[in-house]
N, C-alpha and C positions, 0 to 999 in steps of 0.2 A: 374337613380340614382340621389340623391339630390346633389346640388352644394357643400354643406358642406362636404359630403362624398367624392366627387371627389377631392376636395382640400386636404383632409386628405390622400387619396391614393397617390396623386401626391407628397405631402410632404414626405411621407414614401418612395416612390420610389426614390425620389431625395436623401434622406439620405442614402439609401442602395447603390445607384449608386456612390456617392462620397466616401463612405467607401470602396467600392470595388476598385475604381480607384486609391485612394491614398494609402490605406494600402496594397493592393496586387501588386502594381507597384511602389516600392520605387525608388527614384532617387539615383544616385551614391553618396556616402558619406552623405546620409541624415539620420538624427537621428530619432528615434521613436517620440521624443518630437516635432520635426519639422512637422512630418506627422500628429500628433494629432492637432497641431496648424492650419494646413491647413484644416482639417476636420471641426474644429470649425469656422474658417474664412469663409469657403464655406457655412456653415449653416447661419451665419450672413448675408453674401452677398445675399443668396437666399431670405431671409426674407426681406432685403432691396429692392431687385428687385421686389418682390411681392407687396411691398408697393409703388412702382414706385418712389423710391428714387434714386438719382444719385449715382453711385459707384465711388467716387473719394477718394483720400487719406484722404482729410479733413473730408468728411462725414463719412468715416469708422472710423477715429480716434474719432470723436464725439460719435459714437455709442458704440465703444468698450473701450474707455478710454485708448487705447494703444498709445505709442509714434509714431511719424511719421516713425522712423526707424523700430519699431516693426511691424507696418502695412506693410511697404514697403518690408521687408524681406519675410513675409508670402505671400503677394500678388505676389511678383516676382516669387516665386516657383510655384504658381498656374498658372501664365502666361507661365512659362517654361513647365509645364505639358500640356498646351493647354486647361485648364479648364476655363481660362479667356482670353478675348481679350482686348487689350489695345489700346486706341487712345489718341492722344494729342489734347486737346481742349483749348479754351481761359479760363482763370481762372475767378472766380466770379466777379473780378473787370474789366475784359475785357482787361487788359494790358499785362498780362503774359500768361503762359501756365500752364495747369494742366493735370495730367494723369487721364483718365476716363476709367472705366472697364465695361465689359459686360460678362455675362456668355456665354461661347462659344456656337456657333451654333451646333458644333459637339456634345457637351455634352447634349444639349437640344434634339438633334435628338436621342441620345441613350436613353434619358429619355422617349421620345415618343414611342420608340420601345418596351418599357415595357407596353404600353397601358395606360400610365399615362399622355400622352400629350393632 
C-alpha cells in the first residue's frame, strides 16, 4: 500500500477512535459542547503531532486562536480522559515551566490495534 494511503487510513482510524472514546464515554456533568470541543482539539493535536510540533499551551493557542483558558479547559478534560499525557518542562525562555502534552500511549495502542499503526 502506498504511504499516502496508509496515512489516510491512519487519520481516518484516529478520527473514528476519538469520536468513539469521547462521544460514547461522557464524563460526569460534561456538556455535549465540551465533548465536541474535545473532538476538535484532538484533531488539531494529532495534526500538530504528525507535523512534529510541540504540544504546549502556547503552541496550541497559536494554532487555534483560542485563549489560554479556552485551551486549558479542553486540554485538561483530555488529560482527565487519559487521551493526553502531561509533563512539566522548562519554558521557551528556560527560566520557568510549561505544560507539554503527548497523545497517550494507551490511545496510540488502541489505534494500532485497528491495523492503523
